[in-house]
Structure formats: C-alpha cells, structure tokens
C-alpha positions as CSV (number, residue, x, y, z in Angstrom):
1,E,-60.5,-22.2,62.9
2,N,-62.5,-19.2,61.6
3,N,-60.4,-16.5,62.6
4,S,-59.9,-13.1,61.2
5,E,-59.2,-9.6,61.9
6,T,-59.6,-5.9,60.5
7,H,-57.2,-5.1,57.7
8,P,-56.1,-1.6,57.3
9,W,-55.3,-1.4,53.3
10,H,-53.6,1.4,51.9
11,L,-53.0,2.4,47.9
12,H,-50.1,4.6,47.1
13,G,-50.2,7.2,44.7
14,H,-54.0,7.5,44.3
15,D,-56.9,8.5,46.7
16,F,-59.9,6.4,46.2
17,W,-63.8,6.6,47.2
18,V,-65.1,4.2,49.9
19,L,-68.5,2.9,48.3
20,G,-69.2,0.3,51.0
21,Y,-68.6,-2.5,53.2
22,G,-70.4,-5.7,53.8
23,D,-70.3,-9.3,55.6
24,G,-69.3,-12.3,53.5
25,R,-68.1,-12.2,50.1
26,Y,-69.3,-9.5,47.7
27,D,-72.4,-10.3,45.8
28,A,-72.9,-8.0,42.7
29,E,-76.7,-8.6,42.4
30,G,-77.2,-8.3,46.4
31,D,-74.5,-5.9,47.5
32,Y,-74.4,-3.4,44.6
33,G,-77.6,-1.6,45.7
34,K,-75.9,-1.1,49.0
35,L,-72.9,0.9,47.6
36,N,-72.9,4.7,48.0
37,T,-72.4,6.0,44.5
38,E,-73.6,9.4,45.7
39,D,-71.1,11.1,48.1
40,P,-68.7,8.4,49.5
41,P,-65.6,9.3,51.5
42,L,-62.1,10.1,49.9
43,R,-59.4,8.3,51.2
44,N,-56.0,6.6,50.7
45,T,-56.4,3.8,53.6
46,V,-59.3,1.8,54.3
47,V,-60.4,-1.2,56.4
48,V,-61.5,-4.7,55.1
49,L,-63.7,-6.1,58.3
50,P,-63.2,-9.6,59.3
51,H,-64.7,-12.0,57.1
52,G,-66.2,-9.1,54.9
53,W,-65.7,-6.9,51.7
54,T,-64.8,-3.2,50.9
55,A,-65.7,-2.0,47.7
56,L,-63.5,0.9,46.6
57,R,-63.6,3.4,43.2
58,F,-60.4,5.0,42.0
59,V,-59.3,6.9,39.0
60,A,-56.1,5.3,37.3
61,D,-54.6,8.7,36.0
62,N,-51.4,8.5,37.8
63,T,-48.5,6.9,35.7
64,G,-46.5,4.6,37.6
65,A,-46.3,1.4,39.7
66,W,-48.2,1.9,42.8
67,A,-48.6,-0.5,46.0
68,F,-52.0,-1.4,47.5
69,H,-51.3,-3.4,50.6
70,C,-52.5,-4.2,54.0
71,H,-50.7,-1.8,56.6
72,I,-50.0,-4.4,59.1
73,E,-46.5,-5.0,58.1
74,P,-46.2,-8.9,58.6
75,H,-49.3,-9.2,56.5
76,L,-48.0,-7.5,53.7
77,H,-44.7,-9.9,53.9
78,M,-47.1,-12.9,53.9
79,G,-48.7,-11.8,50.5
80,M,-51.5,-9.4,51.3
81,G,-50.4,-7.0,48.7
82,S,-50.5,-6.0,45.0
83,V,-49.1,-3.5,42.6
84,F,-51.4,-1.6,40.0
85,I,-49.4,-0.4,37.3
86,K,-50.7,2.4,35.0
87,G,-49.3,4.0,31.9
88,V,-46.2,1.3,31.4
89,D,-45.7,2.7,27.7
90,K,-45.4,6.2,29.5
91,M,-43.1,5.2,32.4
92,R,-39.7,5.9,30.6
93,E,-40.6,9.2,29.7
94,L,-41.1,10.2,33.6
95,A,-38.1,12.2,34.9
96,V,-37.6,10.0,38.0
97,P,-34.1,10.3,39.8
98,R,-32.2,7.2,39.4
99,E,-31.7,6.7,43.1
100,A,-35.5,6.3,43.6
101,M,-35.4,3.6,41.0
102,M,-32.7,1.8,43.2
103,C,-34.5,2.5,46.6
104,G,-31.9,5.1,47.8
105,V,-29.0,2.7,47.3
106,I,-26.3,4.5,45.5
107,R,-22.8,3.4,44.6
108,T,-20.3,5.5,46.1
109,A,-16.7,5.4,46.4
110,A,-15.5,3.3,49.1
111,S,-13.9,4.8,52.3
112,V,-11.3,3.4,54.4
113,L,-12.8,2.3,57.7
114,T,-10.8,1.9,61.0
115,P,-12.0,-0.9,63.3
116,A,-13.2,0.1,66.5
117,T,-11.1,-0.1,69.4
118,P,-13.1,-2.4,72.1
119,R,-13.9,-0.8,75.3
120,S,-13.3,-3.0,78.5
121,P,-16.5,-4.1,80.1
122,A,-18.4,-1.9,82.5
123,P,-17.9,-2.8,86.0
124,A,-20.3,-5.0,87.6
125,P,-23.0,-3.2,89.8
126,A,-22.3,-3.2,93.7
127,P,-24.5,-5.7,95.7
C-alpha cells in the first residue's frame, strides 16, 4: 500500500525557519529554487506532508541534547525521532539540576506504607 499521513515535527531547544515544502523526495537541483530564503516563517513545529519533504534551517547555538520528533506519540515510539547534540565538550559545564538529568526521579528515604483497607462492594443497582 502507498498510505501516508501528515506528520507534525517538533524541535526542542531551538526555533527554526521553514524554507519550503514539496512532493516526493527533495531534489537539490530542482527544489532548491523553490525555497523561501528571504522571509521564511519562524516556528518550533512544522508538518511534513504525505509523501513529501519539508526544508528547515536553524542555528545550532544552544548547548545540549535536543529532541526532534514526530508529535504523534506512537510515531515517536516507532522511531520517528532523532536527537541533535550541540556542544558536547561544554555540556559538563552547564548548571543542570541533578534531578533534570534523572528525568525527575530522585531517591528519597523510603516511607512506611500502610495497606489500604478493602471496601465492601457497592450494592447492585435496583432493577
């Protein structure tokens, strides 16, 4: 089958200029002249049309590891995503809180949990 759909792609950590869209595969010789390099819109999310291409330009000036992915969550989990890494040599110098590097999971002292007391089932509705 030849099915496809529109994919909203999002870039973390940067904004980008949307230079153009087209059908099929991007052809540097034929499609470059179609790109808007004079006054392209600035965005952080863009669509890639079915069976098409989208050309972007951004300045990689923000140190870190930044996700670029399809915003349809199952598509991200199926592999429609990548990570742009900028300034690897400077990443250790960043003042990133430890909990951010651990996705918010912080080890704390364990607290004693009391099991919940089961409730009796609710009565069946009257016929």
